[in-house]
PDB file of N, CA, C and O in Angstrom:
ATOM      1  N   MET A   1      88.112 -40.473 105.619  1.00  0.00           N
ATOM      2  CA  MET A   1      87.047 -41.182 105.489  1.00  0.00           C
ATOM      3  C   MET A   1      87.154 -41.888 103.824  1.00  0.00           C
ATOM      4  O   MET A   1      88.148 -42.046 103.116  1.00  0.00           O
ATOM      5  N   TRP A   2      85.862 -42.181 103.596  1.00  0.00           N
ATOM      6  CA  TRP A   2      86.045 -42.463 102.079  1.00  0.00           C
ATOM      7  C   TRP A   2      84.615 -42.180 101.746  1.00  0.00           C
ATOM      8  O   TRP A   2      83.602 -41.947 102.405  1.00  0.00           O
ATOM      9  N   LYS A   3      84.908 -42.286 100.485  1.00  0.00           N
ATOM     10  CA  LYS A   3      83.530 -41.655  99.701  1.00  0.00           C
ATOM     11  C   LYS A   3      82.235 -43.067  99.732  1.00  0.00           C
ATOM     12  O   LYS A   3      82.434 -44.281  99.725  1.00  0.00           O
ATOM     13  N   CYS A   4      81.107 -42.399  99.761  1.00  0.00           N
ATOM     14  CA  CYS A   4      80.072 -43.633 100.093  1.00  0.00           C
ATOM     15  C   CYS A   4      79.781 -44.012  98.552  1.00  0.00           C
ATOM     16  O   CYS A   4      80.097 -43.069  97.826  1.00  0.00           O
ATOM     17  N   PRO A   5      79.229 -45.205  97.788  1.00  0.00           N
ATOM     18  CA  PRO A   5      78.844 -45.282  96.664  1.00  0.00           C
ATOM     19  C   PRO A   5      77.941 -45.024  96.298  1.00  0.00           C
ATOM     20  O   PRO A   5      77.501 -44.942  95.151  1.00  0.00           O
ATOM     21  N   TYR A   6      77.403 -44.804  97.548  1.00  0.00           N
ATOM     22  CA  TYR A   6      75.647 -44.799  97.382  1.00  0.00           C
ATOM     23  C   TYR A   6      74.733 -43.354  97.337  1.00  0.00           C
ATOM     24  O   TYR A   6      73.770 -43.207  96.584  1.00  0.00           O
ATOM     25  N   CYS A   7      75.247 -42.270  98.337  1.00  0.00           N
ATOM     26  CA  CYS A   7      75.322 -40.867  98.326  1.00  0.00           C
ATOM     27  C   CYS A   7      76.115 -39.868  97.557  1.00  0.00           C
ATOM     28  O   CYS A   7      75.703 -38.874  96.959  1.00  0.00           O
ATOM     29  N   GLY A   8      77.664 -40.441  97.721  1.00  0.00           N
ATOM     30  CA  GLY A   8      78.583 -39.829  97.419  1.00  0.00           C
ATOM     31  C   GLY A   8      79.126 -38.974  98.216  1.00  0.00           C
ATOM     32  O   GLY A   8      80.136 -38.375  97.847  1.00  0.00           O
ATOM     33  N   SER A   9      78.460 -38.703  99.702  1.00  0.00           N
ATOM     34  CA  SER A   9      78.961 -38.496 100.478  1.00  0.00           C
ATOM     35  C   SER A   9      80.275 -39.387 100.900  1.00  0.00           C
ATOM     36  O   SER A   9      80.549 -40.518 100.498  1.00  0.00           O
ATOM     37  N   GLU A  10      81.332 -38.213 102.219  1.00  0.00           N
ATOM     38  CA  GLU A  10      82.363 -38.583 102.125  1.00  0.00           C
ATOM     39  C   GLU A  10      82.628 -38.861 103.850  1.00  0.00           C
ATOM     40  O   GLU A  10      83.687 -38.511 104.371  1.00  0.00           O
ATOM     41  N   GLN A  11      81.675 -39.439 104.530  1.00  0.00           N
ATOM     42  CA  GLN A  11      81.821 -39.708 106.004  1.00  0.00           C
ATOM     43  C   GLN A  11      81.806 -41.250 105.819  1.00  0.00           C
ATOM     44  O   GLN A  11      81.365 -41.798 106.829  1.00  0.00           O
ATOM     45  N   GLY A  12      82.179 -42.170 104.765  1.00  0.00           N
ATOM     46  CA  GLY A  12      81.780 -43.284 104.833  1.00  0.00           C
ATOM     47  C   GLY A  12      83.075 -43.890 106.009  1.00  0.00           C
ATOM     48  O   GLY A  12      83.901 -42.978 105.992  1.00  0.00           O
ATOM     49  N   MET A  13      83.519 -44.833 106.847  1.00  0.00           N
ATOM     50  CA  MET A  13      83.922 -45.101 107.540  1.00  0.00           C
ATOM     51  C   MET A  13      84.237 -46.602 107.638  1.00  0.00           C
ATOM     52  O   MET A  13      83.241 -47.190 108.059  1.00  0.00           O
ATOM     53  N   PRO A  14      85.363 -47.511 107.376  1.00  0.00           N
ATOM     54  CA  PRO A  14      85.738 -48.566 107.217  1.00  0.00           C
ATOM     55  C   PRO A  14      85.375 -49.463 108.174  1.00  0.00           C
ATOM     56  O   PRO A  14      85.888 -49.306 109.282  1.00  0.00           O
ATOM     57  N   TYR A  15      84.271 -50.774 107.949  1.00  0.00           N
ATOM     58  CA  TYR A  15      83.894 -51.759 108.789  1.00  0.00           C
ATOM     59  C   TYR A  15      84.318 -53.092 108.380  1.00  0.00           C
ATOM     60  O   TYR A  15      83.979 -53.501 107.270  1.00  0.00           O
ATOM     61  N   GLN A  16      85.162 -53.955 109.312  1.00  0.00           N
ATOM     62  CA  GLN A  16      85.788 -55.226 108.883  1.00  0.00           C
ATOM     63  C   GLN A  16      85.036 -56.280 110.801  1.00  0.00           C
ATOM     64  O   GLN A  16      85.221 -55.892 111.954  1.00  0.00           O
ATOM     65  N   ASP A  17      84.459 -57.231 110.453  1.00  0.00           N
ATOM     66  CA  ASP A  17      84.286 -58.041 111.553  1.00  0.00           C
ATOM     67  C   ASP A  17      84.799 -59.739 110.691  1.00  0.00           C
ATOM     68  O   ASP A  17      85.542 -59.731 109.710  1.00  0.00           O
ATOM     69  N   SER A  18      84.123 -61.314 111.418  1.00  0.00           N
ATOM     70  CA  SER A  18      84.769 -62.483 110.730  1.00  0.00           C
ATOM     71  C   SER A  18      83.689 -62.350 109.727  1.00  0.00           C
ATOM     72  O   SER A  18      84.131 -63.008 108.785  1.00  0.00           O
ATOM     73  N   ASN A  19      82.492 -61.870 109.360  1.00  0.00           N
ATOM     74  CA  ASN A  19      81.920 -62.057 108.403  1.00  0.00           C
ATOM     75  C   ASN A  19      82.226 -61.142 107.158  1.00  0.00           C
ATOM     76  O   ASN A  19      82.540 -61.543 106.038  1.00  0.00           O
ATOM     77  N   LEU A  20      82.077 -59.858 107.558  1.00  0.00           N
ATOM     78  CA  LEU A  20      81.528 -58.564 106.716  1.00  0.00           C
ATOM     79  C   LEU A  20      83.231 -57.759 106.414  1.00  0.00           C
ATOM     80  O   LEU A  20      84.079 -57.808 107.304  1.00  0.00           O
ATOM     81  N   THR A  21      83.460 -57.201 105.331  1.00  0.00           N
ATOM     82  CA  THR A  21      84.327 -56.594 104.939  1.00  0.00           C
ATOM     83  C   THR A  21      83.991 -55.178 104.319  1.00  0.00           C
ATOM     84  O   THR A  21      83.719 -55.415 103.142  1.00  0.00           O
ATOM     85  N   GLY A  22      83.906 -54.136 104.494  1.00  0.00           N
ATOM     86  CA  GLY A  22      83.550 -53.082 103.910  1.00  0.00           C
ATOM     87  C   GLY A  22      83.281 -51.309 104.364  1.00  0.00           C
ATOM     88  O   GLY A  22      83.692 -50.817 105.415  1.00  0.00           O
ATOM     89  N   MET A  23      82.713 -50.763 103.579  1.00  0.00           N
ATOM     90  CA  MET A  23      82.599 -49.204 103.745  1.00  0.00           C
ATOM     91  C   MET A  23      80.934 -49.021 104.364  1.00  0.00           C
ATOM     92  O   MET A  23      79.908 -49.307 103.748  1.00  0.00           O
ATOM     93  N   LEU A  24      81.039 -48.467 105.738  1.00  0.00           N
ATOM     94  CA  LEU A  24      79.428 -47.667 106.336  1.00  0.00           C
ATOM     95  C   LEU A  24      79.247 -46.385 106.386  1.00  0.00           C
ATOM     96  O   LEU A  24      79.744 -45.612 107.205  1.00  0.00           O
ATOM     97  N   CYS A  25      78.473 -46.112 105.437  1.00  0.00           N
ATOM     98  CA  CYS A  25      78.238 -44.563 105.567  1.00  0.00           C
ATOM     99  C   CYS A  25      77.437 -43.935 106.481  1.00  0.00           C
ATOM    100  O   CYS A  25      76.276 -44.274 106.713  1.00  0.00           O
ATOM    101  N   LEU A  26      78.150 -42.826 107.128  1.00  0.00           N
ATOM    102  CA  LEU A  26      77.959 -42.738 108.585  1.00  0.00           C
ATOM    103  C   LEU A  26      76.758 -41.049 108.395  1.00  0.00           C
ATOM    104  O   LEU A  26      76.179 -40.266 109.148  1.00  0.00           O
ATOM    105  N   ALA A  27      76.940 -41.248 106.967  1.00  0.00           N
ATOM    106  CA  ALA A  27      75.916 -39.440 106.558  1.00  0.00           C
ATOM    107  C   ALA A  27      74.349 -39.944 107.060  1.00  0.00           C
ATOM    108  O   ALA A  27      73.714 -40.998 107.015  1.00  0.00           O
ATOM    109  N   GLU A  28      74.123 -38.587 107.551  1.00  0.00           N
ATOM    110  CA  GLU A  28      72.163 -38.684 107.957  1.00  0.00           C
ATOM    111  C   GLU A  28      71.233 -39.311 107.260  1.00  0.00           C
ATOM    112  O   GLU A  28      70.530 -40.263 107.599  1.00  0.00           O
ATOM    113  N   THR A  29      71.270 -38.740 106.296  1.00  0.00           N
ATOM    114  CA  THR A  29      70.754 -39.264 105.089  1.00  0.00           C
ATOM    115  C   THR A  29      70.983 -40.692 104.590  1.00  0.00           C
ATOM    116  O   THR A  29      70.127 -41.129 103.820  1.00  0.00           O
ATOM    117  N   CYS A  30      71.479 -41.074 104.747  1.00  0.00           N
ATOM    118  CA  CYS A  30      72.433 -42.641 104.203  1.00  0.00           C
ATOM    119  C   CYS A  30      72.083 -43.922 105.174  1.00  0.00           C
ATOM    120  O   CYS A  30      71.054 -44.566 105.379  1.00  0.00           O
ATOM    121  N   GLY A  31      73.006 -43.966 105.519  1.00  0.00           N
ATOM    122  CA  GLY A  31      73.448 -45.128 106.337  1.00  0.00           C
ATOM    123  C   GLY A  31      73.829 -46.835 105.906  1.00  0.00           C
ATOM    124  O   GLY A  31      73.819 -47.950 106.429  1.00  0.00           O
ATOM    125  N   ARG A  32      74.082 -46.325 104.890  1.00  0.00           N
ATOM    126  CA  ARG A  32      74.520 -47.781 103.862  1.00  0.00           C
ATOM    127  C   ARG A  32      75.350 -48.072 104.263  1.00  0.00           C
ATOM    128  O   ARG A  32      76.161 -47.488 104.981  1.00  0.00           O
ATOM    129  N   PHE A  33      75.284 -49.549 103.667  1.00  0.00           N
ATOM    130  CA  PHE A  33      77.123 -50.435 103.597  1.00  0.00           C
ATOM    131  C   PHE A  33      76.769 -50.736 102.327  1.00  0.00           C
ATOM    132  O   PHE A  33      75.724 -51.007 101.734  1.00  0.00           O
ATOM    133  N   HIS A  34      78.439 -50.564 101.946  1.00  0.00           N
ATOM    134  CA  HIS A  34      79.021 -50.987 101.039  1.00  0.00           C
ATOM    135  C   HIS A  34      79.985 -51.846 101.348  1.00  0.00           C
ATOM    136  O   HIS A  34      81.138 -51.626 101.719  1.00  0.00           O
ATOM    137  N   ALA A  35      79.053 -53.485 101.047  1.00  0.00           N
ATOM    138  CA  ALA A  35      80.275 -54.521 100.992  1.00  0.00           C
ATOM    139  C   ALA A  35      81.814 -54.958 100.217  1.00  0.00           C
ATOM    140  O   ALA A  35      81.678 -55.590  99.170  1.00  0.00           O
ATOM    141  N   MET A  36      82.355 -54.846 100.386  1.00  0.00           N
ATOM    142  CA  MET A  36      83.500 -54.952  99.425  1.00  0.00           C
ATOM    143  C   MET A  36      84.091 -56.093  98.335  1.00  0.00           C
ATOM    144  O   MET A  36      83.828 -56.658  99.397  1.00  0.00           O
ATOM    145  N   THR A  37      84.412 -56.657  97.714  1.00  0.00           N
ATOM    146  CA  THR A  37      84.843 -57.623  97.172  1.00  0.00           C
ATOM    147  C   THR A  37      86.261 -58.231  97.686  1.00  0.00           C
ATOM    148  O   THR A  37      87.080 -57.357  97.969  1.00  0.00           O
ATOM    149  N   GLU A  38      86.650 -59.428  97.837  1.00  0.00           N
ATOM    150  CA  GLU A  38      87.612 -59.516  98.507  1.00  0.00           C
ATOM    151  C   GLU A  38      89.413 -58.802  97.465  1.00  0.00           C
ATOM    152  O   GLU A  38      90.513 -58.537  97.950  1.00  0.00           O
ATOM    153  N   GLU A  39      88.999 -58.737  96.190  1.00  0.00           N
ATOM    154  CA  GLU A  39      90.308 -57.476  95.310  1.00  0.00           C
ATOM    155  C   GLU A  39      89.923 -56.070  96.111  1.00  0.00           C
ATOM    156  O   GLU A  39      90.644 -55.335  96.786  1.00  0.00           O
ATOM    157  N   GLU A  40      88.624 -55.984  95.805  1.00  0.00           N
ATOM    158  CA  GLU A  40      88.544 -54.338  96.737  1.00  0.00           C
ATOM    159  C   GLU A  40      89.212 -53.785  98.352  1.00  0.00           C
ATOM    160  O   GLU A  40      89.655 -52.731  98.808  1.00  0.00           O
ATOM    161  N   SER A  41      89.023 -54.893  98.744  1.00  0.00           N
ATOM    162  CA  SER A  41      89.472 -54.853 100.194  1.00  0.00           C
ATOM    163  C   SER A  41      90.822 -54.857 100.942  1.00  0.00           C
ATOM    164  O   SER A  41      91.269 -54.430 102.007  1.00  0.00           O
ATOM    165  N   ARG A  42      91.502 -55.942  99.249  1.00  0.00           N
ATOM    166  CA  ARG A  42      93.083 -55.482  98.811  1.00  0.00           C
ATOM    167  C   ARG A  42      93.635 -54.236  98.653  1.00  0.00           C
ATOM    168  O   ARG A  42      94.704 -53.831  99.111  1.00  0.00           O
ATOM    169  N   ARG A  43      92.743 -53.589  97.896  1.00  0.00           N
ATOM    170  CA  ARG A  43      93.891 -52.268  97.425  1.00  0.00           C
ATOM    171  C   ARG A  43      93.275 -51.066  98.587  1.00  0.00           C
ATOM    172  O   ARG A  43      93.737 -49.939  98.764  1.00  0.00           O
ATOM    173  N   VAL A  44      92.237 -51.627  99.210  1.00  0.00           N
ATOM    174  CA  VAL A  44      92.140 -50.594 100.411  1.00  0.00           C
ATOM    175  C   VAL A  44      93.219 -50.913 101.909  1.00  0.00           C
ATOM    176  O   VAL A  44      93.249 -51.817 102.743  1.00  0.00           O
ATOM    177  N   GLU A  45      93.881 -49.862 101.727  1.00  0.00           N
ATOM    178  CA  GLU A  45      94.535 -49.316 103.075  1.00  0.00           C
ATOM    179  C   GLU A  45      93.879 -49.928 104.227  1.00  0.00           C
ATOM    180  O   GLU A  45      92.739 -49.557 104.503  1.00  0.00           O
ATOM    181  N   ARG A  46      94.340 -50.640 104.790  1.00  0.00           N
ATOM    182  CA  ARG A  46      93.500 -51.235 105.750  1.00  0.00           C
ATOM    183  C   ARG A  46      93.872 -50.605 107.927  1.00  0.00           C
ATOM    184  O   ARG A  46      94.832 -50.346 108.653  1.00  0.00           O
ATOM    185  N   HIS A  47      92.574 -50.662 107.992  1.00  0.00           N
ATOM    186  CA  HIS A  47      92.663 -49.371 109.317  1.00  0.00           C
ATOM    187  C   HIS A  47      92.358 -50.245 110.593  1.00  0.00           C
ATOM    188  O   HIS A  47      91.573 -51.194 110.606  1.00  0.00           O
ATOM    189  N   VAL A  48      92.883 -49.919 111.358  1.00  0.00           N
ATOM    190  CA  VAL A  48      92.893 -50.451 113.110  1.00  0.00           C
ATOM    191  C   VAL A  48      92.081 -50.176 113.828  1.00  0.00           C
ATOM    192  O   VAL A  48      92.588 -49.390 114.628  1.00  0.00           O
ATOM    193  N   PHE A  49      90.821 -50.379 114.121  1.00  0.00           N
ATOM    194  CA  PHE A  49      90.641 -49.705 115.408  1.00  0.00           C
ATOM    195  C   PHE A  49      91.013 -49.777 117.143  1.00  0.00           C
ATOM    196  O   PHE A  49      91.971 -50.550 117.176  1.00  0.00           O
ATOM    197  N   GLU A  50      90.901 -49.615 117.679  1.00  0.00           N
ATOM    198  CA  GLU A  50      90.323 -50.262 119.227  1.00  0.00           C
ATOM    199  C   GLU A  50      90.067 -49.323 120.102  1.00  0.00           C
ATOM    200  O   GLU A  50      90.611 -48.240 120.319  1.00  0.00           O
ATOM    201  N   SER A  51      88.759 -50.112 120.802  1.00  0.00           N
ATOM    202  CA  SER A  51      88.334 -49.830 121.694  1.00  0.00           C
ATOM    203  C   SER A  51      88.677 -49.558 123.351  1.00  0.00           C
ATOM    204  O   SER A  51      89.150 -50.379 124.137  1.00  0.00           O
ATOM    205  N   ASP A  52      88.199 -47.821 123.689  1.00  0.00           N
ATOM    206  CA  ASP A  52      88.487 -47.769 125.052  1.00  0.00           C
ATOM    207  C   ASP A  52      87.937 -48.751 126.250  1.00  0.00           C
ATOM    208  O   ASP A  52      88.306 -48.783 127.424  1.00  0.00           O
ATOM    209  N   MET A  53      87.276 -49.275 125.810  1.00  0.00           N
ATOM    210  CA  MET A  53      86.148 -49.637 126.382  1.00  0.00           C
ATOM    211  C   MET A  53      87.450 -51.094 127.537  1.00  0.00           C
ATOM    212  O   MET A  53      86.945 -51.849 128.367  1.00  0.00           O
TER     213      MET A  53
END
């Protein structure tokens, strides 16, 4: 997990779709989304998530 830049929680989850790349904080009291710049997203390790649906 990543550290949230807003609340400092270490419950950040990488998120990416066709329009957004960033980090979603899963902390109960936060829940904010930090959009990453193109440079930030290049420096961050890529994560691949697969659905079991």
